[in-house]
C-alpha positions, -999 to 999 in steps of 0.1 A, spaced: 155 198 -41 161 165 -23 126 152 -31 130 160 -68 163 143 -69 149 113 -51 121 108 -76 143 116 -106 170 91 -98 151 59 -105 135 76 -136 170 84 -149 180 48 -141 150 35 -161 161 56 -191 196 43 -189 184 7 -189 160 15 -218 189 27 -240 214 1 -228 225 -22 -257 208 -55 -255 239 -76 -263 243 -113 -255 252 -117 -218 243 -81 -209 216 -92 -185 239 -93 -156 251 -57 -163 215 -44 -165 206 -62 -133 236 -47 -115 228 -12 -128 191 -15 -117 200 -27 -82 227 0 -78 202 27 -88 177 15 -63 203 15 -35 213 50 -44 176 60 -42 174 43 -8 204 63 4 188 95 -8 156 86 10 176 81 42 192 116 37 157 131 33 145 112 64 175 126 84 165 161 73 129 155 83 117 169 117 93 143 131 79 168 156 64 190 129 30 181 115 33 203 84 50 199 51 88 199 49 115 196 22 92 217 1 99 231 -34 75 251 -55 79 263 -91 54 276 -116 46 250 -143 16 260 -163 9 295 -152 -23 300 -172 -40 273 -153 -24 278 -119 -4 246 -121 28 243 -101 55 218 -97 52 216 -60 65 189 -37 68 184 0 62 157 26 46 153 60 50 123 83 26 103 61 44 110 29 79 104 42 67 70 57 55 58 23 85 71 4 107 51 29 85 20 22 89 25 -16 127 29 -14 132 -1 10 110 -25 -11 125 -17 -45 160 -30 -39 144 -61 -22 123 -67 -53 151 -61 -78 174 -85 -59 147 -111 -58 139 -104 -95 175 -114 -106 162 -150 -108 129 -142 -126 124 -163 -157 112 -139 -184 95 -149 -217 124 -134 -236 157 -129 -218 165 -100 -241 137 -81 -225 155 -79 -191 164 -42 -197 127 -33 -202 116 -53 -172 140 -36 -148 134 -2 -164 97 -4 -158 103 -14 -122 125 16 -116 99 38 -133 72 26 -109 95 36 -80 102 71 -93 65 78 -101 53 65 -68 78 87 -49 66 117 -69 29 109 -61 37 106 -24 54 140 -24 32 161 -48 15 190 -31 -2 203 -63 -34 185 -73 -27 186 -110 8 172 -105 -5 145 -83 -31 135 -109 -5 133 -136 18 110 -115 -12 90 -102 -22 82 -138 14 77 -150 19 48 -126 -5 28 -148 19 28 -177 48 7 -163 25 -16 -144 4 -23 -175 36 -34 -194 50 -53 -164 17 -73 -162 10 -75 -199 45 -83 -212 60 -104 -184 31 -121 -166 15 -155 -168 -5 -171 -197 -36 -148 -191 -15 -117 -187 -32 -97 -215 -66 -101 -200 -53 -92 -165 -34 -61 -178 -64 -48 -198 -87 -53 -168 -63 -35 -145 -59 -6 -170 -97 -2 -176 -106 -1 -140 -79 24 -131 -85 46 -161 -122 49 -152 -112 60 -117 -87 84 -132 -113 100 -154 -136 105 -125 -108 122 -107 -100 143 -137 -136 156 -136 -130 167 -100 -96 182 -110 -115 204 -136 -140 213 -108 -112 224 -86 -99 248 -113 -134 263 -117 -139 268 -80 -105 283 -74 -107 306 -104 -140 320 -92 -126 328 -58 -94 344 -70 -64 333 -90 -66 297 -102 -44 274 -82 -40 236 -76 -17 240 -46 -29 220 -17 -26 249 7 -47 272 -15 -73 245 -22 -78 239 16 -88 276 20 -116 276 -6 -153 277 1 -168 249 -20 -204 248 -9 -219 216 3 -231 201 -30 -200 210 -49 -177 197 -22 -195 164 -21 -194 159 -58 -157 168 -60 -151 144 -31 -168 115 -49 -146 120 -80 -115 117 -59 -128 89 -37 -139 67 -66 -104 68 -81 -88 60 -47 -113 33 -39 -104 15 -72 -67 19 -66 -68 8 -29 -89 -14 -37 -122 -12 -18 -152 -36 -22 -169 -38 -47 -142 -21 -69 -116 -47 -61 -121 -74 -88 -91 -63 -110 -66 -71 -82 -68 -109 -80 -65 -112 -117 -36 -88 -119 -17 -104 -90 -25 -139 -102 -8 -132 -135 20 -108 -126 55 -117 -116 62 -117 -78 82 -84 -81 55 -67 -101 29 -78 -75 49 -64 -47 53 -30 -64 16 -30 -74 1 -40 -40 27 -29 -15 35 5 -31 13 18 -59 -20 7 -43 -10 27 -12 -13 58 -33 -51 52 -30 -52 52 8 -26 80 9 -48 100 -14 -78 94 9 -61 111 38 -43 139 20 -67 148 -8 -102 135 2 -101 142 39 -76 171 35 -96 190 9 -132 179 16 -135 173 54 -173 179 55 -179 156 25 -156 130 40 -176 131 72 -208 129 53 -197 98 33 -179 81 62 -208 58 73 -211 42 39 -173 39 35 -170 23 69 -196 -3 59 -178 -10 26 -145 -13 45 -159 -38 69 -174 -58 40 -139 -57 24 -124 -71 55 -148 -101 59 -153 -107 21 -116 -106 13 -108 -130 41 -136 -155 33 -126 -156 -4 -89 -160 6 -99 -192 26 -114 -207 -5 -86 -200 -30 -65 -228 -46 -41 -204 -63 -15 -190 -38 -11 -157 -56 -49 -151 -57 -50 -160 -20 -25 -133 -12 -44 -108 -34 -76 -114 -14 -58 -111 19 -48 -76 7 -84 -67 -1 -91 -76 36 -61 -56 48 -69 -26 28 -104 -27 44 -87 -23 78 -67 7 65 -98 25 50 -117 17 82 -90 34 103 -90 65 80 -128 71 81 -133 62 117 -118 97 122 -99 92 154 -62 100 159 -56 64 171 -73 47 141 -58 71 115 -23 67 129 -28 30 129 -40 31 93 -9 49 82 14 25 101 -7 -3 86 2 9 51 39 5 59 36 -28 77 12 -43 52 38 -34 25 65 -54 43 44 -85 51 28 -87 16 62 -82 -1 77 -111 19 46 -133 11 46 -126 -26 84 -131 -30 88 -163 -10 57 -179 -26 70 -167 -60 102 -187 -54 81 -217 -45 59 -214 -76 89 -210 -99 105 -242 -86 74 -262 -85 60 -249 -118 26 -245 -103 7 -220 -82 -19 -245 -69 -18 -251 -32 -27 -287 -37 5 -293 -58 26 -287 -27 29 -305 6 57 -315 29 80 -289 16 94 -280 50 112 -314 50 134 -304 20 134 -266 24 134 -256 61 146 -220 56 120 -213 29 94 -228 52 105 -207 81 104 -175 60 69 -184 48 58 -190 83 70 -156 96 56 -138 66 23 -156 71 21 -149 108 29 -113 101 -1 -112 76 -24 -125 103 -11 -99 127 5 -121 153 16 -101 184 53 -93 182 52 -87 145 47 -53 129 11 -55 115 -3 -64 149 5 -29 163 -12 -11 134 -42 -34 133 -47 -30 171 -46 8 168 -71 7 139 -95 -14 160 -90 5 192 -96 38 175 -127 25 157 -142 11 189 -145 46 203 -163 57 172 -184 27 161 -186 -4 183 -205 -25 157 -180 -17 129 -151 -26 151 -167 -57 164 -174 -71 129 -140 -61 117 -124 -80 146 -138 -112 130 -113 -106 102 -85 -115 126 -100 -149 132 -105 -155 94 -69 -144 88 -57 -171 110 -77 -196 90 -65 -186 55 -28 -183 65 -25 -215 86 -45 -236 62 -23 -225 33 8 -232 54 -4 -266 65 -13 -277 30 20 -265 14 46 -271 41 35 -300 64 25 -336 59 41 -361 35 61 -348 5 38 -346 -25 50 -361 -58 64 -334 -80 73 -311 -51 108 -325 -48 121 -297 -70 112 -270 -44 148 -266 -31 157 -243 -2 165 -206 -5 197 -196 -21 220 -169 -6 208 -143 -30 171 -150 -21 179 -150 17 197 -116 12 166 -103 -6 141 -115 21 161 -108 52 156 -70 53 118 -74 52 118 -101 79 141 -80 101 119 -49 98 87 -69 104 102 -82 137 118 -49 147 87 -28 142 66 -54 160 86 -48 192 95 -11 186 71 8 164 75 41 182 99 58 158 74 53 130 45 66 152 66 96 162 68 107 125 32 98 117 13 112 147 20 150 142 8 148 106 -23 129 118 -30 156 144 -28 182 117 -53 163 95 -77 158 124 -75 195 133 -84 204 97 -113 180 98 -125 195 130 -133 162 146 -120 154 181 -115 120 195 -147 108 213 -145 102 250 -139 65 260 -172 47 267 -173 33 302 -202 15 320 -224 36 343 -215 31 379 -237 8 399 -252 25 429 -250 6 462 -284 -6 474 -295 -2 511 -316 -25 532 -347 -16 551 -327 -7 582 -306 17 562 -275 -5 563 -253 -12 533 
């Protein structure tokens, strides 16, 4: 029951905070409880990781109980290498976010309990979604993540938070309704071929028929493409990230949005391999457009938070490209990219959030010369930015290289165009860094003081992991690769042979010499 306990712990912590008396001066107690609960959850995740066998490609730590017997619904959880990787990401980032959030300025200090409770709720629901092996249970948890994020954006965000929260909710609810239609379709198909069941293992053995499989695939894929987000369904993200607090943005982009790409592998490809192969050319084109489009729009942004949001649109394009290139290299790179992108984006959102809070503005033009008065902050921003542009030696480089290398063997044009995203990434990160950190100190930027010990403590784990996984990613790949091999075996697509130039035959002269 380790996975159940793991998901339930932050949910229980959220309930404790929700009913904690809101007395004067109780904010510190609430913050201490929230941080303690998140550290306990991280410890439980490490216990689960220790019990996980990385050499097995199947599901482990499983638990199955009947939930709604009349409809074949089970409470069923289990993880493979992909799920355990994303659960580890969730439990690592939540304490970082909560420690950084201790300094967040809320509209009403008395709402601290609710703010922290919603954050813990996001963590618990995300863990549940990454471990669910029943389609109905996954759908419930997938939709439930919208509730805490809606309140985190709508109640604690910037001046246009209501618009951003409603837009976020509408987009994701539409995707959820399309998935619900496919969930109903799964019940119909499974009940016609035996006992109704939503268990992943049972659904993988069904004969859907070509048309039905493709329709069911589209329902799931639409929901995941909105969540991920994939062009042209991405427009809610810049608004939401532009209005949310830094901690909320981290949980939304680095954790919850990964449920979309996770779902593409486990549910879209896992349940509907023929339909996924059928749709892959269009999805690859949309992924490549996301990479270039997101990068180009990031270059033109004046708001730091929106810039980071558009970089994420570009990065999610790489992840989706790796998934639907259907090679073991690209898919392993895509899964590793989910983890590494979570770290680099978390560091970017948090360090820029500190800058924005001290300057009182998110406009890039309101900064300048900050490295003169805040060298540690400037250094952290540089490392986080270089990580986002996939500098060799930092974690995202390995995953981006694997995605492109695997894609080249499947589609040279797609990989070649996607590679331009690396060049554009260097532009949007280095231009932003130059305009905010270098040059003369801008009037009004004097208040951007250097990082405090608490802020350094919050950002250090992310920076250490970014550097460590940049030089030694093998432990992560050891856990991911067997699960990817299992998925590829189910799809029935092998890796294409490397393309090599045809040998040039030696020519001979008229005398027969060489």
